[in-house]
C-alpha positions in Angstrom: 0.0 0.0 0.0 1.0 3.7 -0.3 2.6 5.2 2.7 -0.1 7.9 2.9 -2.7 5.3 3.6 -0.9 4.3 6.8 0.1 7.8 7.9 -3.5 9.1 7.3 -4.8 6.3 9.5 -2.3 7.1 12.3 -3.0 10.8 12.1 -6.7 10.1 12.3 -6.1 8.4 15.6 -3.5 10.8 16.9 -3.7 14.1 14.9 -0.5 16.0 14.5 -2.3 19.0 15.8 -2.2 17.4 19.2 1.5 17.3 19.5 3.5 19.8 21.7 5.2 22.8 20.0 8.7 21.4 20.6 7.8 18.1 19.0 8.5 16.8 15.5 5.9 14.0 14.9 5.0 13.0 11.4 6.9 11.9 8.3 10.5 12.7 8.9 12.1 10.8 6.0 10.3 9.5 2.9 7.6 10.2 0.4 3.9 9.8 1.1 3.4 8.2 -2.4 6.0 5.4 -1.9 4.9 1.8 -1.8 5.5 0.3 1.7 6.9 -3.2 1.8 6.7 -3.6 5.6 7.1 -1.5 8.8 9.4 -2.0 11.8 8.0 -0.5 15.1 10.5 0.9 17.6 10.6 3.3 20.5 13.6 5.0 19.1 15.1 5.1 15.6 18.7 4.2 15.8 21.3 2.9 13.4 20.8 -0.7 14.6 17.0 -0.3 13.9 17.8 0.9 10.4 20.0 -2.1 9.9 17.3 -4.4 11.1 14.8 -2.9 8.6 17.3 -3.4 5.8 17.8 -7.0 6.8 14.0 -7.6 6.8 13.5 -5.9 3.5 11.2 -3.3 5.2 11.2 0.3 4.0 9.4 2.0 6.9 10.2 2.6 10.5 7.5 3.8 12.9 9.1 5.2 16.0 7.7 6.9 19.1 10.5 9.4 19.5 11.4 11.5 16.5 15.0 11.0 15.3 15.1 14.7 14.4 13.8 17.3 17.0 15.6 20.3 15.6 16.6 21.4 12.1 19.7 19.8 10.7 22.1 22.1 8.9 24.7 19.6 7.8 24.7 15.9 6.8 28.2 14.9 7.5 27.5 11.8 9.6 29.1 13.4 12.7 26.2 12.6 15.0 24.0 9.5 15.3 21.1 11.6 14.1 22.8 12.5 10.9 24.0 9.0 10.4 20.5 7.5 10.8 19.0 10.0 8.4 21.7 9.5 5.8 21.4 5.7 6.0 17.6 5.8 5.8 17.7 8.0 2.7 20.4 5.9 1.1 18.3 2.7 1.5 14.9 4.4 0.6 13.6 3.8 4.2 10.9 6.1 5.4 10.9 7.2 9.1 7.6 8.2 10.8 7.4 9.4 14.4 4.2 9.5 16.5 5.2 11.1 19.8 3.3 13.5 22.0 0.3 13.3 19.8 0.0 9.6 20.7 0.7 10.6 24.4 -2.2 12.9 24.4 -5.1 10.8 23.2 -7.4 8.7 25.5 -6.4 5.4 24.0 -2.7 6.3 23.8 0.5 5.7 25.6 -0.8 6.4 29.1 -3.9 4.2 28.7 -1.6 1.3 27.8 0.5 1.9 31.0 -2.8 1.9 33.0 -3.8 -1.4 31.4 -0.5 -3.0 32.3 -0.9 -1.8 35.9 -4.6 -2.6 36.2 -5.5 1.0 36.8 -9.2 1.5 36.1 -11.8 4.3 35.5 -9.1 6.5 33.9 -9.2 10.1 32.7 -6.8 12.7 31.3 -4.7 14.2 34.1 -4.1 17.5 32.4 -6.4 18.4 29.5 -4.9 20.2 26.6 -6.0 23.7 25.6 -5.8 25.2 22.2 -7.1 22.2 20.2 -10.7 23.3 20.1 -12.3 26.0 17.9 -15.8 27.3 17.4 -17.4 27.7 14.0 -20.2 30.3 13.6 -22.2 30.4 10.4 -25.5 31.9 9.2 -28.0 30.3 6.8 -31.7 30.8 5.8 -34.2 29.1 8.1 -35.1 26.4 5.6 -31.5 25.3 5.2 -30.6 25.1 8.9 -31.3 21.4 9.4 -29.2 20.4 6.4 -26.3 22.6 7.5 -26.3 21.3 11.0 -26.5 17.7 9.8 -23.5 18.3 7.5 -21.5 19.9 10.3 -22.3 17.0 12.7 -21.4 14.3 10.2 -18.0 16.1 9.6 -17.1 15.9 13.3 -18.4 19.1 14.7 -20.6 19.4 17.8 -19.0 16.9 20.1 -18.9 17.9 23.7 -17.7 15.1 26.1 -20.2 12.2 25.8 -22.6 14.3 23.9 -22.9 14.7 20.1 -24.8 17.0 17.7 -24.3 19.9 20.1 -25.0 23.4 18.7 -26.4 26.8 19.7 -28.9 28.4 17.4 -30.5 31.8 17.4 -32.7 33.4 14.7 -32.2 36.9 13.3 -32.3 39.0 10.2 -29.4 39.0 7.6 -29.0 41.7 5.0 -27.1 41.8 1.7 -27.2 43.4 -1.7 -26.2 41.2 -4.7 -23.9 42.9 -7.2 -23.8 42.4 -11.0 -22.3 39.1 -11.9 -23.6 37.3 -8.7 -26.1 34.5 -8.6 -28.1 35.1 -5.4 -30.0 32.3 -3.8 -32.6 34.8 -2.7 -33.1 38.5 -3.4 -32.6 40.6 -6.5 -29.4 42.0 -8.0 -28.9 45.7 -7.0 -31.5 45.6 -4.2 -30.8 45.2 -0.5 -32.4 42.0 0.8 -33.5 41.1 4.3 -33.6 37.3 5.0 -34.7 35.5 8.2 -31.6 33.4 9.1 -30.3 31.1 11.8 -26.9 31.7 13.5 -25.4 28.3 14.2 -22.5 27.7 16.6 -20.6 24.5 16.9 -17.4 23.4 18.6 -14.9 21.1 16.8 -11.3 19.8 17.3 -8.8 21.6 15.1 -7.8 18.5 13.2 -11.3 18.3 11.7 -11.4 21.9 10.4 -10.6 21.2 6.7 -13.4 18.6 6.5 -15.9 20.6 8.4 -15.4 23.8 6.3 -15.6 21.7 3.1 -18.9 20.2 4.3 -20.3 23.6 5.2 -19.5 25.0 1.8 -20.8 21.9 0.1 -24.3 22.1 1.6 -24.9 25.8 2.3 -27.3 27.3 -0.3 -25.7 30.7 -0.5 -23.2 31.6 -3.2 -21.0 33.4 -0.6 -21.0 31.6 2.7 -20.5 33.7 5.8 -18.8 32.0 8.7 -16.4 32.9 11.6 -13.8 30.7 13.3 -12.8 31.4 16.9 -9.9 29.8 18.7 -10.9 28.5 22.2 -8.8 28.2 25.3 -11.1 25.6 26.7 -9.4 22.3 27.6 -10.5 19.3 25.5 -11.4 16.5 27.9 -10.4 13.8 25.5 -6.9 15.2 24.8 -4.1 15.9 27.2 -1.1 14.8 29.3 -0.9 11.9 31.8 -3.7 9.8 33.2 -5.3 9.3 36.5 -7.4 6.3 37.8 -8.0 3.9 40.6 -6.8 0.4 41.6 -9.5 -2.2 42.3 -8.4 -2.4 45.9 -6.1 -0.7 48.3 -2.4 -1.7 48.0 0.4 -1.6 50.5 3.0 1.0 49.3 6.0 -1.3 49.1 4.0 -4.1 47.6 2.7 -1.9 44.9 6.1 -0.5 44.0 7.3 -4.1 43.7 4.4 -4.9 41.4 5.1 -1.8 39.3 8.8 -2.8 39.1 7.9 -6.3 38.0 5.3 -5.3 35.4 7.5 -2.7 33.8 10.7 -4.8 34.0 12.4 -1.9 35.7 15.9 -2.5 37.0 15.4 0.2 39.7 12.7 2.6 40.8 13.7 6.0 42.3 11.0 7.1 44.7 10.2 9.5 47.5 9.8 8.4 51.1 7.0 6.0 51.8 4.1 7.5 53.7 2.7 4.5 55.6 -0.6 4.9 53.7 -2.5 2.6 51.4 -2.4 3.2 47.6 -5.6 3.3 45.6 -5.5 6.4 43.3 -2.7 6.3 40.7 -1.4 9.0 38.3 0.9 8.0 35.4 2.7 9.7 32.6 4.9 8.0 30.1 8.3 9.6 29.6 9.2 12.9 31.3 6.3 13.8 33.6 7.6 16.0 36.3 5.6 18.9 34.9 2.5 17.1 35.9 3.3 16.7 39.6 0.9 19.5 40.7 -1.9 18.0 38.6 -1.3 14.6 40.2 -1.5 16.3 43.6 -4.7 18.2 42.7 -6.3 14.9 41.4 -5.7 13.2 44.8 -3.2 10.7 43.6 -1.5 8.5 46.2 1.4 7.8 43.8 2.7 9.3 40.6 4.5 6.9 38.2 6.6 8.6 35.5 10.3 9.3 34.7 13.1 11.8 34.5 12.5 13.6 37.8 15.5 15.7 38.8 17.0 15.6 42.3 15.3 18.7 43.7 12.0 18.0 42.1 11.5 15.0 44.4 11.2 17.5 47.3 8.2 19.0 45.6 6.0 16.0 46.6 6.2 17.3 50.2 5.0 14.0 51.5 1.6 14.3 49.9 2.2 11.5 47.4 4.9 9.1 46.3 6.9 10.0 43.2 8.0 6.8 41.5 10.5 7.4 38.7 10.6 4.1 36.8 12.8 5.3 33.9 11.9 6.8 30.5 12.3 3.7 28.4 10.5 1.6 31.0 7.5 3.9 31.1 7.1 4.0 27.4 8.1 0.6 26.2 4.5 -0.6 25.7 4.0 2.1 23.1 5.5 -0.4 20.5 2.8 -2.9 21.5 0.1 -0.3 21.3 1.1 0.7 17.7 1.3 -2.9 16.7 -2.3 -3.5 17.9 -3.7 -0.4 16.3 -2.1 -0.9 12.9 -2.8 -4.7 12.8 -6.5 -4.1 13.5 -6.7 -1.8 10.6 -4.3 -3.5 8.1 -4.4 -7.2 9.0 -2.4 -8.3 6.0 0.4 -5.8 6.3 3.9 -6.9 7.1 4.6 -5.4 10.6 7.1 -6.3 13.3 8.4 -5.0 16.6 12.1 -4.3 16.6 14.4 -6.8 18.3 16.7 -4.0 19.2 16.8 -2.7 22.8 17.1 1.0 22.2 17.3 2.0 25.9 20.5 4.1 26.1 20.6 3.8 29.9 22.3 0.8 31.6 22.5 -0.1 35.3 25.3 -1.6 37.3 23.5 -3.7 39.9 
């Protein structure tokens, strides 16, 4: 199949608009029209992963972490990043990254961690702002039902567990058609007054192109009036980290041992135990120290994540346990998640998890 078939599917699940500003998710190397022979899934794209793809005869690598975060000015092979990109281009291997956009969806990286740790009744720990917009349009009364229907079918009007949500108010619109126009109502050269409906709907930014196309396709007017407003509202289905509950209370030390075993962690760095039971658990795959206050506000007994700095451990102030399990260890199941998602959609596609351990950190035990 064409590469764009696969990337379109991935971006429907985890839209690129959901990634953080610093991120570089998406197609990093390759052409969307290339035929894909097979894909290798990895957490990181390293030289050894490229070599494995060559050996397998695969021409696509899907990694969680982008191999390129910042612009490259030279391709001399002086860094592992340059060498990976050079080798990929030389062997016609595409590299696709699906990073914080996959972190931020309900069925993404953090949900997979929760499944592994049997954390239930989960929700987003910190909802993401800036991914919702409001569309306001105006149409004649007789066309209002058709316009609303088209907007809803295109993905507008979703608010939490509710669909087909809109606000409507009637009023009078005025216009004067000029020479050369083909007005739906009214006469050329005369001001016309028309009873209209103002329709307002909220939508996620990744649906904007489809929604506007649907509006223009069904609206009866030659010139369609509409406004788009960016919203600062948080989107409950998109954001960082996850919070949920265990089925029963756990002893602190026993739960830490359980986490260590489930994640295959060599070591867990944690704050002092509080001699309290653990029931409410917050998680964040990768670097999650920025979510500590959110975990505290959500009433978490323990926050499982990675990359806490020395002084940041003090910020828990005995109100919860910080459990730093390691970056790779917290995100390792992302590979399994991607395999499941892609296999469910493309059951006959050659797909394999890398055999390479790309964790750059080793422990002397």
